[in-house]
C-alpha positions in Angstrom: -3.7 -29.3 -5.0 -4.2 -26.2 -6.8 -7.4 -24.2 -8.1 -7.7 -23.1 -11.3 -7.8 -19.6 -11.4 -9.8 -19.2 -14.9 -12.6 -21.8 -13.0 -12.6 -19.6 -10.4 -12.3 -15.8 -12.2 -15.2 -13.3 -11.9 -16.9 -12.5 -15.1 -17.7 -9.6 -16.3 -20.9 -7.8 -16.1 -21.3 -7.5 -20.0 -20.6 -11.3 -20.1 -23.5 -12.2 -17.9 -27.4 -12.3 -18.9 -29.1 -9.3 -17.7 -31.3 -11.4 -15.3 -28.7 -12.1 -13.5 -27.4 -8.4 -12.6 -29.0 -5.6 -10.8 -30.9 -3.0 -12.4 -29.3 0.1 -11.1 -31.2 2.3 -14.1 -33.8 3.6 -11.0 -30.7 5.1 -9.1 -28.7 6.9 -12.1 -29.9 6.3 -15.6 -26.5 6.2 -16.9 -23.0 6.1 -15.9 -22.5 9.9 -17.0 -25.4 10.4 -14.3 -23.5 8.6 -11.6 -19.9 9.9 -12.3 -21.8 13.5 -12.3 -22.6 13.0 -8.8 -19.6 11.4 -7.6 -17.9 14.5 -8.7 -20.3 16.4 -6.8 -19.7 14.4 -4.0 -16.0 15.1 -4.2 -16.4 18.7 -3.9 -19.0 18.5 -0.9 -15.9 16.5 0.6 -13.5 19.3 -0.2 -15.6 22.1 1.1 -15.5 20.3 4.4 -11.8 21.6 5.0 -13.4 25.5 5.3 -14.6 24.0 9.0 -11.2 23.0 10.0 -10.2 24.9 13.3 -13.9 27.1 13.2 -16.4 24.6 14.9 -15.8 26.2 18.0 -16.7 29.6 17.0 -20.9 29.3 16.9 -23.2 26.8 17.2 -24.8 27.6 13.5 -20.8 26.6 12.6 -21.0 23.4 14.0 -24.7 23.1 12.4 -23.7 23.6 9.2 -20.8 21.2 9.3 -23.2 18.7 10.7 -25.7 19.5 8.3 -23.2 19.0 5.4 -21.6 15.9 6.6 -25.1 14.3 6.6 -25.6 15.5 3.1 -22.8 13.6 2.3 -23.2 10.8 3.8 -26.7 10.4 2.5 -25.5 11.0 -1.1 -22.5 8.6 -0.4 -25.3 6.1 0.6 -27.1 6.3 -2.7 -24.3 6.1 -4.6 -22.4 3.0 -3.9 -25.9 1.6 -2.5 
């Protein structure tokens, strides 16, 4: 018994009736806006490197790192919601 891949293929979003798709414009009005946020988060993630080997230095360094981690998490959640 064989399953036809054409019958089970996922249709492209552009081919669907808009009523069957989620309206994400309230999160990011354009693809460009989404990409801008994605790039900003990538830069934030890269900046975590500055904390390597330094978290033991002071409570304020640990706090700064944890705040950055939290900010990244919240923005990622919105990005991939």
